[in-house]
Structures are given as C-alpha cells and as structure tokens.
N, CA, C and O atoms as CSV, one atom per row, in Angstrom:
chain,resi,resn,atom,element,x,y,z
A,1,MET,N,N,-11.757,14.130,-11.428
A,1,MET,CA,C,-10.595,13.865,-11.969
A,1,MET,C,C,-10.686,12.672,-13.060
A,1,MET,O,O,-11.268,11.628,-12.765
A,2,LYS,N,N,-10.176,12.834,-14.151
A,2,LYS,CA,C,-10.293,11.853,-15.247
A,2,LYS,C,C,-9.494,10.637,-14.717
A,2,LYS,O,O,-8.774,10.703,-13.721
A,3,LEU,N,N,-9.675,9.540,-15.448
A,3,LEU,CA,C,-9.063,8.197,-14.958
A,3,LEU,C,C,-7.604,8.287,-15.322
A,3,LEU,O,O,-6.699,7.960,-14.555
A,4,GLY,N,N,-7.439,8.738,-16.507
A,4,GLY,CA,C,-5.864,8.907,-16.976
A,4,GLY,C,C,-5.051,9.744,-16.019
A,4,GLY,O,O,-3.873,9.519,-15.739
A,5,SER,N,N,-5.764,10.702,-15.557
A,5,SER,CA,C,-5.124,11.735,-14.488
A,5,SER,C,C,-4.756,10.907,-13.259
A,5,SER,O,O,-3.613,10.928,-12.802
A,6,ARG,N,N,-5.655,10.243,-12.777
A,6,ARG,CA,C,-5.552,9.542,-11.454
A,6,ARG,C,C,-4.475,8.462,-11.563
A,6,ARG,O,O,-3.780,8.210,-10.578
A,7,ILE,N,N,-4.312,7.827,-12.694
A,7,ILE,CA,C,-3.302,6.855,-12.870
A,7,ILE,C,C,-1.978,7.435,-12.963
A,7,ILE,O,O,-1.010,6.775,-12.586
A,8,ALA,N,N,-1.833,8.671,-13.456
A,8,ALA,CA,C,-0.624,9.464,-13.517
A,8,ALA,C,C,-0.228,9.857,-12.203
A,8,ALA,O,O,0.945,9.787,-11.838
A,9,VAL,N,N,-1.325,10.344,-11.345
A,9,VAL,CA,C,-1.037,10.845,-9.877
A,9,VAL,C,C,-0.408,9.289,-9.201
A,9,VAL,O,O,0.709,9.298,-8.682
A,10,ARG,N,N,-0.949,8.431,-9.243
A,10,ARG,CA,C,-0.673,7.092,-8.670
A,10,ARG,C,C,0.608,6.650,-9.022
A,10,ARG,O,O,1.274,6.159,-8.111
A,11,MET,N,N,1.169,6.722,-10.296
A,11,MET,CA,C,2.358,6.610,-10.609
A,11,MET,C,C,3.473,7.382,-9.905
A,11,MET,O,O,4.504,6.923,-9.415
A,12,ARG,N,N,3.042,8.683,-9.956
A,12,ARG,CA,C,4.213,9.646,-9.474
A,12,ARG,C,C,4.368,9.239,-8.069
A,12,ARG,O,O,5.480,9.188,-7.544
A,13,CYS,N,N,3.026,8.879,-7.300
A,13,CYS,CA,C,3.186,8.542,-5.952
A,13,CYS,C,C,4.106,7.336,-5.669
A,13,CYS,O,O,5.001,7.383,-4.825
A,14,MET,N,N,3.778,6.025,-6.581
A,14,MET,CA,C,4.694,4.992,-6.305
A,14,MET,C,C,6.114,5.407,-6.523
A,14,MET,O,O,6.980,5.158,-5.685
A,15,ARG,N,N,6.380,6.088,-7.729
A,15,ARG,CA,C,7.837,6.416,-7.898
A,15,ARG,C,C,8.344,7.269,-6.600
A,15,ARG,O,O,9.428,6.973,-6.097
A,16,THR,N,N,7.700,8.138,-6.158
A,16,THR,CA,C,8.065,8.968,-5.167
A,16,THR,C,C,8.336,8.190,-3.786
A,16,THR,O,O,9.342,8.314,-3.088
A,17,ARG,N,N,7.266,7.389,-3.544
A,17,ARG,CA,C,7.448,6.723,-2.266
A,17,ARG,C,C,8.610,5.759,-2.171
A,17,ARG,O,O,9.106,5.461,-1.084
A,18,ARG,N,N,9.029,5.285,-3.301
A,18,ARG,CA,C,10.427,4.445,-3.415
A,18,ARG,C,C,11.456,5.124,-2.787
A,18,ARG,O,O,12.202,4.520,-2.017
A,19,ILE,N,N,11.605,6.447,-3.046
A,19,ILE,CA,C,12.720,7.301,-2.513
A,19,ILE,C,C,12.520,8.371,-1.467
A,19,ILE,O,O,13.330,9.279,-1.276
A,20,LEU,N,N,11.361,8.205,-0.783
A,20,LEU,CA,C,10.988,9.222,0.300
A,20,LEU,C,C,12.097,9.085,1.281
A,20,LEU,O,O,12.764,10.091,1.522
A,21,GLN,N,N,12.376,7.965,1.877
A,21,GLN,CA,C,13.412,7.896,2.968
A,21,GLN,C,C,14.643,8.388,2.377
A,21,GLN,O,O,15.287,9.172,3.074
A,22,ASN,N,N,15.071,8.107,1.306
A,22,ASN,CA,C,16.256,8.808,0.518
A,22,ASN,C,C,16.212,10.354,0.800
A,22,ASN,O,O,17.079,10.999,1.388
A,23,TYR,N,N,15.105,10.796,0.298
A,23,TYR,CA,C,14.750,12.443,0.269
A,23,TYR,C,C,14.867,12.875,1.826
A,23,TYR,O,O,15.654,13.759,2.163
A,24,CYS,N,N,14.163,12.303,2.615
A,24,CYS,CA,C,14.220,12.505,4.069
A,24,CYS,C,C,15.631,12.765,4.639
A,24,CYS,O,O,15.884,13.713,5.383
A,25,ASP,N,N,16.675,11.694,4.161
A,25,ASP,CA,C,17.998,11.574,4.697
A,25,ASP,C,C,18.820,12.406,3.758
A,25,ASP,O,O,20.037,12.246,3.844
A,26,ALA,N,N,18.377,13.254,2.889
A,26,ALA,CA,C,19.080,14.070,1.890
A,26,ALA,C,C,20.222,13.424,1.155
A,26,ALA,O,O,21.362,13.851,0.974
A,27,GLU,N,N,19.584,12.150,0.721
A,27,GLU,CA,C,20.603,11.352,-0.211
A,27,GLU,C,C,20.354,11.352,-1.599
A,27,GLU,O,O,20.896,10.527,-2.335
A,28,LEU,N,N,19.523,12.271,-2.041
A,28,LEU,CA,C,19.177,12.310,-3.516
A,28,LEU,C,C,20.032,13.440,-4.241
A,28,LEU,O,O,20.613,14.363,-3.671
A,29,ASP,N,N,20.001,13.225,-5.410
A,29,ASP,CA,C,20.691,14.247,-6.291
A,29,ASP,C,C,19.631,15.594,-6.320
A,29,ASP,O,O,18.435,15.495,-6.044
A,30,ASP,N,N,20.242,16.748,-6.671
A,30,ASP,CA,C,19.337,17.949,-6.803
A,30,ASP,C,C,18.157,17.795,-7.649
A,30,ASP,O,O,17.120,18.358,-7.296
A,31,ALA,N,N,18.184,17.060,-8.789
A,31,ALA,CA,C,16.943,16.923,-9.612
A,31,ALA,C,C,15.980,16.299,-8.898
A,31,ALA,O,O,14.892,16.851,-8.733
A,32,SER,N,N,16.279,14.947,-8.330
A,32,SER,CA,C,15.364,14.067,-7.707
A,32,SER,C,C,14.783,14.630,-6.500
A,32,SER,O,O,13.615,14.429,-6.166
A,33,THR,N,N,15.658,15.374,-5.816
A,33,THR,CA,C,15.061,16.255,-4.686
A,33,THR,C,C,14.240,17.146,-5.125
A,33,THR,O,O,13.176,17.207,-4.509
A,34,ASN,N,N,14.415,18.011,-6.175
A,34,ASN,CA,C,13.220,18.976,-6.548
A,34,ASN,C,C,11.983,18.410,-6.879
A,34,ASN,O,O,10.919,18.942,-6.562
A,35,ARG,N,N,12.089,17.096,-7.656
A,35,ARG,CA,C,10.958,16.365,-8.070
A,35,ARG,C,C,10.135,15.842,-6.891
A,35,ARG,O,O,8.910,15.957,-6.906
A,36,VAL,N,N,10.799,15.253,-5.839
A,36,VAL,CA,C,10.145,14.780,-4.809
A,36,VAL,C,C,9.543,16.139,-3.886
A,36,VAL,O,O,8.415,16.164,-3.394
A,37,ALA,N,N,10.350,17.019,-3.797
A,37,ALA,CA,C,9.768,18.114,-3.229
A,37,ALA,C,C,8.532,18.685,-3.801
A,37,ALA,O,O,7.586,18.998,-3.078
A,38,ALA,N,N,8.518,18.823,-5.032
A,38,ALA,CA,C,7.377,19.396,-5.976
A,38,ALA,C,C,6.126,18.438,-5.532
A,38,ALA,O,O,5.040,18.880,-5.157
A,39,HIS,N,N,6.412,17.253,-5.621
A,39,HIS,CA,C,5.148,16.027,-5.449
A,39,HIS,C,C,4.694,16.263,-4.072
A,39,HIS,O,O,3.487,16.345,-3.844
A,40,ILE,N,N,5.639,16.387,-3.059
A,40,ILE,CA,C,4.869,16.303,-1.708
A,40,ILE,C,C,4.245,17.524,-1.305
A,40,ILE,O,O,3.530,17.522,-0.304
A,41,GLU,N,N,4.457,18.703,-2.056
A,41,GLU,CA,C,3.705,19.893,-2.021
A,41,GLU,C,C,2.304,19.618,-2.438
A,41,GLU,O,O,1.340,20.058,-1.811
A,42,GLU,N,N,2.203,18.855,-3.546
A,42,GLU,CA,C,0.807,18.493,-4.125
A,42,GLU,C,C,0.118,17.436,-3.469
A,42,GLU,O,O,-1.099,17.469,-3.292
A,43,CYS,N,N,0.994,16.310,-3.028
A,43,CYS,CA,C,0.366,15.111,-2.494
A,43,CYS,C,C,0.129,15.004,-1.098
A,43,CYS,O,O,1.117,14.780,-0.398
A,44,ARG,N,N,-0.993,15.121,-0.542
A,44,ARG,CA,C,-1.259,14.965,0.869
A,44,ARG,C,C,-0.678,13.854,1.768
A,44,ARG,O,O,-0.197,13.965,2.896
A,45,ARG,N,N,-0.854,12.641,0.923
A,45,ARG,CA,C,-0.551,11.474,1.503
A,45,ARG,C,C,1.046,11.272,1.502
A,45,ARG,O,O,1.533,10.651,2.447
A,46,CYS,N,N,1.869,11.757,0.503
A,46,CYS,CA,C,3.019,11.615,0.434
A,46,CYS,C,C,3.846,12.605,1.418
A,46,CYS,O,O,4.905,12.352,1.992
A,47,GLY,N,N,3.238,13.555,1.452
A,47,GLY,CA,C,3.520,14.660,2.490
A,47,GLY,C,C,3.556,14.208,3.916
A,47,GLY,O,O,4.531,14.321,4.659
A,48,LEU,N,N,2.289,13.637,4.255
A,48,LEU,CA,C,2.145,13.079,5.438
A,48,LEU,C,C,3.342,12.044,5.716
A,48,LEU,O,O,4.045,12.222,6.711
A,49,GLU,N,N,3.579,10.989,4.870
A,49,GLU,CA,C,4.667,10.163,5.039
A,49,GLU,C,C,6.006,10.719,5.349
A,49,GLU,O,O,6.783,10.143,6.110
A,50,VAL,N,N,6.283,11.888,4.732
A,50,VAL,CA,C,7.291,12.584,4.937
A,50,VAL,C,C,7.429,13.161,6.381
A,50,VAL,O,O,8.432,13.026,7.082
A,51,SER,N,N,6.328,13.800,6.718
A,51,SER,CA,C,6.187,14.170,8.092
A,51,SER,C,C,6.431,13.343,9.114
A,51,SER,O,O,7.220,13.620,10.018
A,52,VAL,N,N,5.724,12.195,9.035
A,52,VAL,CA,C,5.969,10.911,10.079
A,52,VAL,C,C,7.137,10.482,10.060
A,52,VAL,O,O,7.573,10.142,11.160
A,53,TYR,N,N,7.990,10.346,8.954
A,53,TYR,CA,C,9.308,9.721,8.809
A,53,TYR,C,C,10.183,10.744,9.682
A,53,TYR,O,O,10.901,10.301,10.578
A,54,LYS,N,N,10.122,11.974,9.438
A,54,LYS,CA,C,10.850,13.035,10.086
A,54,LYS,C,C,10.593,12.954,11.512
A,54,LYS,O,O,11.562,13.052,12.265
A,55,ASP,N,N,9.417,12.788,12.002
A,55,ASP,CA,C,9.063,12.830,13.351
A,55,ASP,C,C,9.671,11.631,14.085
A,55,ASP,O,O,10.217,11.761,15.180
A,56,ILE,N,N,9.556,10.409,13.419
A,56,ILE,CA,C,10.125,9.398,13.848
A,56,ILE,C,C,11.704,9.395,13.942
A,56,ILE,O,O,12.261,9.017,14.973
A,57,LYS,N,N,12.299,9.761,13.007
A,57,LYS,CA,C,13.613,10.053,13.044
A,57,LYS,C,C,14.202,11.192,14.018
A,57,LYS,O,O,15.333,11.081,14.491
A,58,ARG,N,N,13.465,12.169,14.259
A,58,ARG,CA,C,13.828,12.917,15.329
A,58,ARG,C,C,13.684,12.360,16.566
A,58,ARG,O,O,14.531,12.622,17.419
A,59,SER,N,N,12.655,11.551,16.854
A,59,SER,CA,C,12.275,10.860,18.212
A,59,SER,C,C,13.594,10.022,18.320
A,59,SER,O,O,14.311,10.207,19.303
A,60,LEU,N,N,13.946,9.130,17.383
A,60,LEU,CA,C,15.250,8.272,17.517
A,60,LEU,C,C,16.386,8.985,17.912
A,60,LEU,O,O,17.205,8.485,18.682
A,61,GLN,N,N,16.517,10.204,17.413
A,61,GLN,CA,C,17.816,11.017,17.905
A,61,GLN,C,C,17.893,11.693,19.076
A,61,GLN,O,O,18.866,12.368,19.413
A,62,THR,N,N,16.779,11.520,19.788
A,62,THR,CA,C,16.825,12.312,21.046
A,62,THR,C,C,17.730,11.433,22.137
A,62,THR,O,O,17.853,10.222,21.954
A,63,LYS,N,N,18.279,12.003,23.134
A,63,LYS,CA,C,19.174,11.360,23.874
A,63,LYS,C,C,18.632,10.162,24.857
A,63,LYS,O,O,19.353,9.286,25.336
A,64,SER,N,N,17.315,10.287,25.047
A,64,SER,CA,C,16.799,9.322,25.812
A,64,SER,C,C,16.868,7.928,25.363
A,64,SER,O,O,16.403,7.599,24.272
A,65,LYS,N,N,17.465,7.044,26.210
A,65,LYS,CA,C,17.539,5.690,25.747
A,65,LYS,C,C,16.320,4.937,25.956
A,65,LYS,O,O,16.083,3.930,25.287
A,66,GLN,N,N,15.552,5.361,26.828
A,66,GLN,CA,C,14.262,4.594,27.340
A,66,GLN,C,C,13.293,4.874,26.162
A,66,GLN,O,O,13.236,6.017,25.710
A,67,VAL,N,N,12.499,3.844,25.625
A,67,VAL,CA,C,11.411,3.965,24.701
A,67,VAL,C,C,10.089,3.926,25.486
A,67,VAL,O,O,10.078,3.044,26.345
A,68,ASN,N,N,9.136,4.558,25.413
A,68,ASN,CA,C,7.993,4.365,26.161
A,68,ASN,C,C,7.244,3.364,25.424
A,68,ASN,O,O,7.018,3.579,24.233
A,69,PRO,N,N,6.816,2.268,25.989
A,69,PRO,CA,C,6.246,1.077,25.337
A,69,PRO,C,C,4.890,1.581,24.673
A,69,PRO,O,O,4.501,1.173,23.579
A,70,ASP,N,N,4.193,2.540,25.478
A,70,ASP,CA,C,2.877,2.997,24.745
A,70,ASP,C,C,3.080,3.669,23.557
A,70,ASP,O,O,2.389,3.415,22.570
A,71,ALA,N,N,4.055,4.595,23.546
A,71,ALA,CA,C,4.472,5.336,22.301
A,71,ALA,C,C,4.872,4.415,21.233
A,71,ALA,O,O,4.575,4.690,20.070
A,72,LEU,N,N,5.521,3.346,21.521
A,72,LEU,CA,C,6.166,2.535,20.512
A,72,LEU,C,C,4.846,1.697,19.933
A,72,LEU,O,O,4.793,1.443,18.730
A,73,GLU,N,N,3.898,1.325,20.738
A,73,GLU,CA,C,2.657,0.688,20.296
A,73,GLU,C,C,1.936,1.600,19.505
A,73,GLU,O,O,1.481,1.205,18.431
A,74,ARG,N,N,1.768,2.718,19.859
A,74,ARG,CA,C,0.979,3.790,18.875
A,74,ARG,C,C,1.756,3.861,17.631
A,74,ARG,O,O,1.124,3.999,16.584
A,75,LEU,N,N,3.006,3.789,17.595
A,75,LEU,CA,C,3.700,4.102,16.241
A,75,LEU,C,C,3.483,2.895,15.489
A,75,LEU,O,O,3.308,3.030,14.278
A,76,ARG,N,N,3.459,1.598,16.047
A,76,ARG,CA,C,3.271,0.207,15.366
A,76,ARG,C,C,1.950,0.275,14.749
A,76,ARG,O,O,1.826,-0.128,13.592
A,77,ILE,N,N,0.887,0.768,15.431
A,77,ILE,CA,C,-0.565,0.830,14.945
A,77,ILE,C,C,-0.524,2.026,13.922
A,77,ILE,O,O,-1.128,1.781,12.877
A,78,LEU,N,N,-0.099,2.926,13.980
A,78,LEU,CA,C,-0.080,4.069,12.987
A,78,LEU,C,C,0.725,3.552,11.547
A,78,LEU,O,O,0.336,3.797,10.405
A,79,ALA,N,N,1.797,2.870,11.878
A,79,ALA,CA,C,2.340,2.368,10.455
A,79,ALA,C,C,1.447,1.198,9.998
A,79,ALA,O,O,1.297,1.008,8.791
A,80,GLU,N,N,0.896,0.468,10.833
A,80,GLU,CA,C,-0.178,-0.514,10.103
A,80,GLU,C,C,-1.259,0.204,9.357
A,80,GLU,O,O,-1.591,-0.044,8.198
A,81,GLN,N,N,-1.847,1.251,10.247
A,81,GLN,CA,C,-2.811,1.893,9.310
A,81,GLN,C,C,-2.498,2.666,8.115
A,81,GLN,O,O,-3.295,2.746,7.180
A,82,LEU,N,N,-1.326,3.254,8.119
A,82,LEU,CA,C,-0.773,3.776,6.854
A,82,LEU,C,C,-0.682,2.751,5.702
A,82,LEU,O,O,-1.018,2.962,4.536
A,83,ALA,N,N,-0.152,1.553,6.235
A,83,ALA,CA,C,0.227,0.691,5.138
A,83,ALA,C,C,-1.266,0.114,4.666
A,83,ALA,O,O,-1.492,-0.034,3.466
A,84,ASN,N,N,-2.089,-0.145,5.488
A,84,ASN,CA,C,-3.563,-0.605,5.157
A,84,ASN,C,C,-4.139,0.398,4.203
A,84,ASN,O,O,-4.599,-0.009,3.136
A,85,VAL,N,N,-4.153,1.671,4.497
A,85,VAL,CA,C,-4.913,2.693,3.631
A,85,VAL,C,C,-4.133,2.728,2.227
A,85,VAL,O,O,-4.757,2.951,1.189
A,86,ALA,N,N,-2.699,2.493,2.229
A,86,ALA,CA,C,-2.037,2.623,0.974
A,86,ALA,C,C,-2.259,1.419,0.148
A,86,ALA,O,O,-2.306,1.428,-1.082
A,87,LYS,N,N,-2.387,0.418,0.881
A,87,LYS,CA,C,-2.750,-0.960,0.016
A,87,LYS,C,C,-4.360,-0.661,-0.554
A,87,LYS,O,O,-4.609,-0.845,-1.746
A,88,ALA,N,N,-5.291,-0.246,0.282
A,88,ALA,CA,C,-6.546,-0.171,-0.234
A,88,ALA,C,C,-6.654,0.794,-1.459
A,88,ALA,O,O,-7.526,0.642,-2.315
A,89,ASP,N,N,-5.714,1.805,-1.502
A,89,ASP,CA,C,-5.743,2.659,-2.475
A,89,ASP,C,C,-4.962,2.099,-3.834
A,89,ASP,O,O,-4.887,2.694,-4.909
A,90,GLY,N,N,-4.399,0.799,-3.502
A,90,GLY,CA,C,-3.796,0.257,-4.694
A,90,GLY,C,C,-2.224,0.616,-4.822
A,90,GLY,O,O,-1.604,0.559,-5.884
A,91,PHE,N,N,-1.651,1.011,-3.519
A,91,PHE,CA,C,-0.233,1.074,-3.586
A,91,PHE,C,C,0.443,-0.233,-2.986
A,91,PHE,O,O,-0.048,-0.791,-2.004
A,92,ASP,N,N,1.346,-0.599,-3.482
A,92,ASP,CA,C,2.228,-1.887,-3.039
A,92,ASP,C,C,3.436,-1.230,-2.775
A,92,ASP,O,O,3.906,-0.450,-3.602
A,93,TYR,N,N,4.036,-1.486,-1.610
A,93,TYR,CA,C,5.506,-0.892,-1.376
A,93,TYR,C,C,6.530,-2.035,-1.759
A,93,TYR,O,O,7.752,-1.894,-1.724
A,94,ASP,N,N,5.869,-3.178,-2.127
A,94,ASP,CA,C,6.928,-4.342,-2.556
A,94,ASP,C,C,7.172,-4.287,-4.033
A,94,ASP,O,O,7.894,-5.153,-4.527
A,95,ASP,N,N,6.592,-3.264,-4.863
A,95,ASP,CA,C,6.817,-3.202,-6.328
A,95,ASP,C,C,8.088,-2.567,-6.610
A,95,ASP,O,O,8.459,-2.420,-7.775
C-alpha cells in the first residue's frame, strides 16, 4: 500500500472513530450512517471496535444487577490493549 493511501485510510479511521459511539447508538444522520457503515465493512479495526461497543452495551442492558468482577477486569484489560494498539498505530483518541 502506498504511503498516500495509508495516510488516507488513517484519516478515515480517525474521523470514523470520533463518531463510532454515535453510530452504534443510531444518533447519526443517514449520510453519516452510510459512510460509517461503508468504512467498517472495509476496516477490520473499526469494525472490531463497533462489535466490542455493541457487546458491552448489550451486557449493560441485561437485567442482572451483579457484575462479575472477573468479567469487569477482562473488559478493562481489553480496553487498555485496544487503546495501546491504536496509539502504536498512530491513532490518538484525544484529537
């Protein structure tokens, strides 16, 4: 992949990641929803983030009031790992 092409992909990822939660919560207009949907079809990392977010959201919506401490710790570790991988790839969520 050419440098210009990699930069374009990273830029799309950065723009997409800023609105992924809104996408998952169905809070975007149709045009933005379609752009994000097309991107996550092509981008494995962004697609994984959507999947993880939806899994967490589904888990939080269950009727169980008790949270398994081991599961919570695994989620914390997963979130840290995802953040570290993203930073190593040059993505900064604070942008």
